[in-house]
C-alpha positions in Angstrom: -3.2 -3.7 -18.5 -3.4 -2.6 -22.1 -5.4 -4.7 -24.5 -4.4 -8.3 -24.0 -6.6 -11.3 -25.0 -5.6 -13.1 -21.8 -4.1 -11.8 -18.6 -3.2 -13.1 -15.1 -5.9 -11.6 -12.8 -3.9 -12.0 -9.6 -0.7 -10.4 -11.0 -2.3 -7.6 -13.1 -5.3 -6.6 -10.9 -5.7 -8.4 -7.5 -2.1 -7.7 -6.3 -2.6 -4.0 -6.7 -6.0 -3.4 -5.1 -5.0 -3.7 -1.4 -1.9 -1.6 -1.9 -3.7 1.2 -3.8 -6.6 1.2 -1.3 -4.5 1.2 1.8 -1.9 3.8 0.6 -4.7 6.1 -0.5 -6.6 5.7 2.8 -3.4 6.3 4.8 -2.5 9.3 2.7 0.8 8.3 1.1 1.2 10.4 -2.0 1.4 8.5 -5.3 4.9 9.7 -6.0 6.1 7.5 -3.1 4.2 4.4 -4.2 7.0 2.8 -6.3 9.5 3.2 -3.4 7.1 1.9 -0.8 6.0 -0.9 -3.0 9.6 -2.0 -3.6 10.3 -2.5 0.1 6.9 -3.6 1.4 7.2 -7.1 0.1 10.2 -7.9 2.3 10.1 -5.6 5.3 7.6 -7.8 7.2 10.0 -10.8 6.7 12.4 -9.3 9.3 10.4 -11.1 12.1 10.2 -14.4 10.2 12.2 -17.0 12.3 12.6 -19.3 9.3 14.5 -17.1 6.9 18.3 -17.1 6.5 20.6 -14.4 8.0 21.1 -13.0 4.6 17.3 -12.7 4.0 16.9 -11.2 7.5 19.6 -8.5 6.7 17.8 -7.7 3.5 14.5 -7.5 5.3 15.9 -5.2 8.0 17.4 -2.9 5.3 14.0 -2.7 3.6 12.4 -2.0 7.0 14.8 0.9 7.5 14.1 2.1 4.0 10.3 2.0 4.6 10.8 4.0 7.8 12.9 6.5 6.0 10.3 6.9 3.3 7.5 7.4 5.9 9.6 10.0 7.8 10.0 11.9 4.6 6.3 11.8 3.9 5.5 12.9 7.5 7.9 15.8 7.2 6.2 16.9 4.0 2.8 16.5 5.5 3.6 18.6 8.5 4.3 21.5 6.1 1.0 21.1 4.2 -2.6 21.9 5.1 -4.7 19.3 6.9 -5.8 16.5 4.6 -8.7 14.1 5.1 -6.8 10.8 5.6 -5.4 8.5 8.2 -2.0 10.1 8.3 -3.4 13.6 9.0 -5.5 12.0 11.8 -2.5 10.4 13.3 -0.4 13.6 13.1 -3.2 15.5 14.8 -3.3 12.8 17.6 0.5 13.1 17.9 0.3 16.9 18.3 -2.4 16.6 21.0 -1.0 13.7 23.0 2.4 13.9 24.6 2.9 10.1 24.8 2.1 9.5 21.1 5.2 10.0 18.9 6.3 9.9 15.3 7.4 6.3 15.8 3.9 5.3 16.8 2.6 7.0 13.6 5.1 5.1 11.5 4.4 1.8 13.3 0.6 2.1 12.6 1.1 2.9 9.0 3.6 0.1 8.4 1.2 -2.3 10.1 -1.6 -1.3 7.8 0.5 -1.6 4.7 2.0 -4.8 5.9 -1.5 -6.2 6.5 -2.4 -5.4 2.9 0.6 -7.2 1.7 -0.3 -10.2 3.8 -3.7 -10.2 2.1 -1.9 -10.5 -1.3 0.1 -13.4 -0.2 -3.0 -15.2 1.0 -4.6 -15.1 -2.5 -5.0 -18.6 -3.9 -2.5 -19.9 -6.4 -2.3 -20.7 -9.2 -3.7 -17.5 -10.4 -6.8 -17.7 -12.7 -6.2 -16.7 -16.3 -8.9 -14.5 -17.6 -10.1 -14.6 -21.2 -11.4 -11.2 -22.0 -12.6 -11.3 -25.6 -16.3 -10.8 -24.6 -15.5 -8.7 -21.6 -12.8 -6.6 -23.3 -14.5 -3.2 -22.9 -15.1 -3.7 -19.2 -11.6 -5.1 -18.5 -9.9 -2.3 -20.4 -11.9 0.3 -18.5 -11.1 -1.3 -15.1 -8.6 1.2 -14.0 -10.9 4.1 -14.6 -13.8 2.3 -12.9 -11.6 1.6 -9.9 -10.5 5.2 -9.6 -14.1 6.3 -9.9 -15.1 3.9 -7.1 -12.3 5.4 -4.9 -13.5 8.9 -5.5 -17.1 7.9 -4.7 -16.0 6.3 -1.5 -14.6 9.7 -0.4 -18.1 11.1 -0.4 -19.2 8.6 2.2 -17.1 10.2 4.9 
């Protein structure tokens, strides 16, 4: 965010909260966030009956890319110790239940991330512009406060 006098709350803050929250809850490592974020905005469009064939082809390609990214994350996770997140829980369920497969894990994760993206699209427009002169210290410290809140929420488990 830096130190602007005015910023777009929706673009600079609200758009990021569902994505960050859900990917952390799921257990997607931050190194994959840029790749996942890039494809997440269009992969749910593959089922939209109103888009053009070209848009649908692009959405399908993004869907496949999202699946490939999750397969890579799952492969890495299988080689690491158990972690306290949704992905670890799903992988444990997969290991303990013959009818539950990797495709089910991927589907559930994509559904969660897609729901978060749908939340973003439902935010009202136009986005409010925030004047931060009097609130500058709080606004500039927002990232650190958000990270601290996430860490505190881990203690509630």
